[in-house]
N, C-alpha and C positions, 0 to 999 in steps of 0.2 A: 500523536502527530507523526508524520513520516520521518522526521529527524530521529525520533526515538527508535523506529524500526531499523533505520540505517545504522544507528549506533549499536544496536543489538546484533545486527548482521556482522558488523566490524568486530565486535567482541567474540563472535564465533569463528573468527579467522577469515571471513570473506573480505577481500580487499581488491585493489587494482581495478582492472577493467570490468570484472564481474560486479563489484560494488558500484561502479559508475553506471553500469547498465541497469542495475536495480534502482538506483536513484532516478534515472531517466524514466524508468517504468512507473515509479510512484509519483513523481512530481509532474505538475502541469496538467493534471486531469481535470475534466469538467463534466458536469452531469446536469440533466434536466429531466422533467417528467411530463407525461401527457395523460390526461384523464378525459375521456369522451371527446376527444378532438381539441381540447384546450391545452395549450403548452405553457410551461413555466419558462422563466428566463434561465439561461445557462449559468451555473454557479461553479466556482472553483471548489475542488475537493481537496481539503487540507490534511486529511488523515484517513487512515483505514487501508485495508488491503483489498484491492479489486477482487470481486467475486467472479466466479465462472471462468477462471483461467488456471492454467497448470501451476504457476508459481504461487498463487494466492492460497491454494490449499494443497496439501496441509503444511507444506514446508515453512513458508514465511509466517503463517499463523502460529504454528507450534513454537517457532523461535520467539515470536512476539509475546506469547503468553507463558512461556517456560518458567519465568521467574516470579509469577504471581504469588506462589506460596511464600516467597521471601518477603 
């Protein structure tokens, strides 16, 4: 969940306006799909790091998975 990502960013010393900006970047996202002209309903995205952007790779992803061995 996005809360987990934000907590990990906070643990790495990211705070204040930068953390607020990251929270705004991660929250309130929606997505939908289309296949051969058929469209799904828009759904809220509750977790994950948006792909195809400068922040999503590799910085936030690495912070998110950094403690997996623990």
